[in-house]
C-alpha positions in Angstrom: 0.1 -0.1 0.3 3.0 2.4 1.0 4.7 1.9 -2.0 1.7 2.3 -4.3 1.1 5.6 -2.8 4.9 6.7 -2.8 4.4 5.4 -6.5 1.6 7.8 -7.5 3.7 10.7 -5.4 6.3 10.4 -7.6 4.3 9.9 -10.7 2.4 13.8 -9.6 5.6 15.1 -8.8 7.2 13.5 -12.6 3.5 15.1 -13.8 3.9 18.9 -12.3 7.3 19.1 -12.9 6.9 18.2 -17.3 3.9 20.5 -17.0 5.9 23.7 -15.2 8.6 23.1 -17.7 6.5 23.3 -20.5 5.0 26.5 -19.0 8.5 27.7 -18.4 9.6 27.1 -22.0 6.5 29.2 -23.6 7.1 32.2 -21.1 10.4 32.0 -22.3 9.2 32.5 -26.1 7.0 34.7 -25.3 9.5 37.0 -23.6 11.9 36.7 -26.4 9.2 37.5 -28.8 8.2 40.8 -27.2 11.6 41.9 -26.3 12.3 41.4 -30.1 9.3 43.5 -31.1 10.5 45.8 -28.8 13.9 46.0 -30.0 12.8 46.4 -33.7 10.8 49.3 -32.4 13.7 50.8 -30.6 16.6 50.7 -33.5 13.5 52.1 -36.0 13.2 55.1 -33.6 16.8 55.7 -32.8 17.8 55.3 -36.6 15.1 58.4 -37.4 16.5 60.8 -35.1 20.0 59.6 -34.0 21.2 63.1 -32.6 18.3 63.5 -30.0 18.7 60.3 -28.8 22.9 60.3 -28.1 21.8 63.9 -26.9 19.3 62.6 -24.9 21.6 60.0 -23.4 24.2 62.0 -22.6 22.2 64.7 -20.4 21.0 61.8 -18.8 24.5 60.4 -17.7 25.3 63.7 -17.2 22.3 64.4 -14.8 23.3 60.9 -12.9 26.3 62.1 -12.7 25.8 65.1 -10.8 23.4 63.8 -8.8 25.9 61.1 -7.9 29.0 63.6 -6.9 26.3 65.3 -4.5 25.6 62.3 -2.5 29.5 62.3 -1.7 29.7 65.5 0.6 
């Protein structure tokens, strides 16, 4: 009786593990697809006006540096 319960528990655990693995694979594919789409969109926007994005990154970096330097005093 006890062996049968143990086998049933092991089978249930194995089934759940397989389901979890499948779900993780689905989520990974979904995330990869979404990131790929967003990457393409961002690259397209940057190609439209690269100077604005470089200037924005520079200003953002300058502001972060300024804020960090104030924290050391």
